[in-house]
C-alpha positions, 0 to 999 in steps of 0.5 A, spaced: 220 146 768 220 139 769 216 136 776 223 134 779 225 141 778 219 145 780 219 141 786 226 143 788 225 150 786 218 150 791 222 147 797 228 152 796 223 158 796 219 155 802 226 154 806 228 161 804 221 164 806 222 160 813 229 163 813 227 170 812 221 169 817 226 167 822 231 173 820 225 178 821 224 177 828 228 180 834 228 178 841 228 184 845 230 184 853 226 189 856 226 192 863 219 190 867 217 198 868 217 198 860 213 192 858 206 196 857 210 202 853 214 197 849 208 193 847 205 199 843 212 201 841 214 194 838 207 194 834 209 201 831 216 198 829 213 192 826 208 196 822 213 200 819 218 195 818 215 188 818 220 186 823 217 182 829 219 183 836 219 178 842 219 181 849 223 178 854 221 182 861 225 182 867 229 186 872 235 190 869 239 186 873 237 179 871 237 181 864 244 183 864 246 176 867 242 172 862 246 176 856 252 175 860 250 167 860 249 167 853 242 169 852 240 170 845 237 177 846 238 182 840 237 189 844 237 190 851 232 196 853 234 197 861 231 201 866 237 205 868 244 206 865 248 202 870 247 195 867 248 197 859 254 201 861 256 194 864 255 190 858 258 195 854 265 195 858 265 188 858 264 187 850 257 185 850 254 191 846 256 194 840 254 201 842 255 205 848 249 206 851 244 212 850 238 214 854 232 213 851 227 216 856 227 218 864 222 214 868 218 217 874 216 214 880 209 213 883 206 211 890 200 206 888 194 203 892 189 198 890 185 199 897 178 202 896 178 209 899 186 209 901 189 215 899 197 214 898 202 219 901 208 219 905 205 220 911 200 214 910 206 209 910 207 210 917 200 208 919 200 202 923 194 200 918 200 199 913 203 192 914 206 191 907 209 196 902 211 193 896 217 195 892 222 192 886 228 189 889 234 195 889 239 190 888 237 188 881 231 194 879 233 201 879 226 203 881 227 199 887 233 203 888 229 210 887 224 208 892 230 207 898 232 213 896 225 216 897 224 213 904 231 215 906 230 222 904 224 223 908 228 219 914 223 214 915 227 208 912 229 205 918 222 205 921 219 202 915 224 197 913 220 191 916 214 193 912 218 192 906 216 187 901 221 186 895 219 184 888 224 181 883 222 186 878 217 192 877 212 186 874 212 182 881 211 189 885 205 190 881 202 184 883 203 185 890 199 191 889 194 189 885 193 183 889 192 187 895 198 183 898 201 189 900 196 195 902 201 200 898 207 200 894 212 204 889 212 203 881 213 206 875 209 211 872 208 208 866 204 202 869 199 206 872 198 210 865 198 203 861 191 201 858 191 195 862 192 199 869 189 206 868 184 208 873 185 202 877 186 204 884 189 211 887 196 213 886 201 220 886 207 222 883 213 222 887 217 229 887 223 228 882 227 232 887 227 226 892 230 221 888 236 220 883 234 221 875 232 214 872 235 215 866 234 209 862 239 206 857 239 202 851 244 197 847 244 193 841 247 186 844 253 184 840 252 178 835 255 175 829 248 174 825 244 177 821 239 180 826 244 185 827 242 190 822 234 189 824 237 190 831 240 197 829 233 199 826 230 198 832 235 202 836 234 208 832 227 207 832 227 208 840 229 215 838 224 217 833 219 222 834 214 217 834 217 213 839 218 219 843 210 221 843 209 214 846 214 215 851 211 221 853 204 218 853 206 213 858 209 218 863 216 218 861 220 224 859 224 225 853 229 230 850 
């Protein structure tokens, strides 16, 4: 092989390798409650398949709007079924949404000595109560259901501080901008937050089940097959173990 042919061959191989590297990466839109669990899930998936994953984390509502606007996401991992159903009905998803896990709601505080409880929310010392925006975040919707269940929403609504996602809500709690707040159980069980502050489970009978759904976003590209692999991985025994570890329930 002469030098020119060798150089051309090397260039082709480099371009092929670069193209393959680009193909073997997924953009995964992830509801904020799932951000900690998803880090472990994607590490495990990448170890098994060699397919890398970039996570885009926001509220389910915001991610849905971005997908409809043409954001190049391959998989949408939502905090509910409403938004995946909406995408499927509108032709943005390849498959009918399936429930990958059920989320759980907790009350959490970073104030030293504060023990979260429903009664505590009525205490005059509690000035700010953090929760995710119920218009775009399912855990915010669940929180409003809890407050109404106990008949305290009207009395507390002026104390409520809304984060645009669970991530922002967590920041309100962690920074102590809010004395107490509601978040996903997966957050307080994460390695980053475990043993920080005090939290309690909210009785699951006090709010509608938080069924979390996933869809593959419709594209005409080579990532589709890899996206299907990730979708299927979320229903594997390995993934179920990780979900359980982070406080989700699975079937």
